[in-house]
C-alpha positions, 0 to 999 in steps of 0.5 A, spaced: 500 500 499 505 504 500 507 504 493 507 512 491 503 515 497 509 516 502 514 520 498 508 524 494 504 525 500 510 527 505 513 532 501 506 536 500 506 537 507 513 540 507 513 544 502 509 550 505 505 551 499 505 559 499 504 561 506 511 561 509 511 554 511 503 554 514 499 548 512 493 549 508 488 545 512 483 545 505 489 542 501 491 537 507 483 535 507 483 534 499 489 529 500 487 525 505 480 524 502 484 522 495 488 517 500 482 514 503 479 513 496 485 510 493 485 505 499 478 503 499 479 502 491 485 498 493 481 494 498 475 493 493 480 490 488 483 485 493 477 483 496 474 482 489 480 478 487 480 474 493 473 472 493 473 471 485 479 467 485 477 462 490 470 461 487 472 460 480 479 457 480 480 450 482 487 449 480 492 454 478 495 454 472 499 458 466 492 460 463 485 460 465 480 456 461 474 459 458 469 457 464 474 460 469 474 466 464 467 466 464 466 465 472 471 471 474 468 476 469 461 474 472 463 474 479 467 481 478 461 483 475 456 481 481 461 483 486 461 491 483 454 491 482 453 489 489 458 494 491 455 499 488 448 498 491 450 497 498 454 504 497 448 508 494 444 505 500 449 507 505 450 514 501 442 515 501 442 514 508 448 518 510 444 524 506 437 522 510 441 522 517 445 529 515 438 532 513 435 530 520 440 533 524 
């Protein structure tokens, strides 16, 4: 998970963008949001890969046969559809709860 994050992210903090070494809270929040989004995408991909591999691949080899390719494609499609459904429901609920505060 460290590929690319460490050096770029840390150097942005140390550069003191503009204000004589002062940190810009808005910039920091945006960087944190980007890091969280990337981490979430990596986790989604890792979980999807693990689950679909276990479900579809009986004996790992040098290549996938047609049935394994179809199984993986369908598994990944279902996983992404499920993820999107849950994400939409979660975001909708968050918006409703924020509106009621």
